[in-house]
N, C-alpha and C positions, 0 to 999 in steps of 0.2 A: 506495498500500499503507499501512493506516496506521502509523502511529510512534506509540511509549507510549517514554516517559521510563523513566530506569532509573542508580537511585545506588546507585554505587557506592564504593567505602568499598578506598584503596587504601596506602599509604605515599607522604609528601611525596612520596621523593625520588626514587622511578620513576615517579611524574605526574613533575617534572619534567622527570625523562631520556623519554619519552615524549616530552615534548611538545619540544624536544627532536629529536627521528626529528620527527617528524611538518615541524617547522616546512621541515630537511632534505628532506620528501620532498616539500616542498608541499601538507598535507593536512590532516586534524584529529587531535588525537590520540582522538573520537567516530568516527570513518570509518572509524581500523585499527582502536580496540575494532567497530566495527560488520561489517570485513574478516576478520581475526580471529571472527568466528562460527560467521560464511557459510560459513568454509573449513573450518572444523571441522562441521561442520552438515555440508557434503555430504560432511567420508572419513567421518562416519557415518553417511549416508542408505546409500549403496556400501558399507563395510564390513556391513551390517546386509542386503542385496540380496544382496550374496554366499555372505553364511552361510544367507539363503534356499536359493538357489540348490543352498549344500550339501547342504543339508537336507536337498529333492526328494530328491539320489541319493540320500543314503544312509538316508532314508524307501525306497527304490523303487528301489531300482541297476538300472540299462537293462543289467546285466549277471547272463543266465540259466549256470549253470557243471553242466557237465552228469554222468556218469557220471562217478567215479575211472580212471584204465588203468588198464593190468592192471599186472603190475606186470612185472618185468626176466625171471623168472624166462619166466610165464607165457607173454612172448612167445613165448621160444628154446623153448620144446616142439617136441619132434619127432617 
């Protein structure tokens, strides 16, 4: 997969803390950002797929509603 370079502006303190986390995890800030973005994209895909499924159900419900049931008085007529 082709990779693109991304310029990112963040606070120096945040970058320093992120770098420290990356060192502890034996990775890089770049890889952590890449994994974070992958996770966000995956979650959004799942959310959109679920919404698409719900929308299909709302647009064409699979349940048919019949006529209303007779009232109590009608059921107990003699």
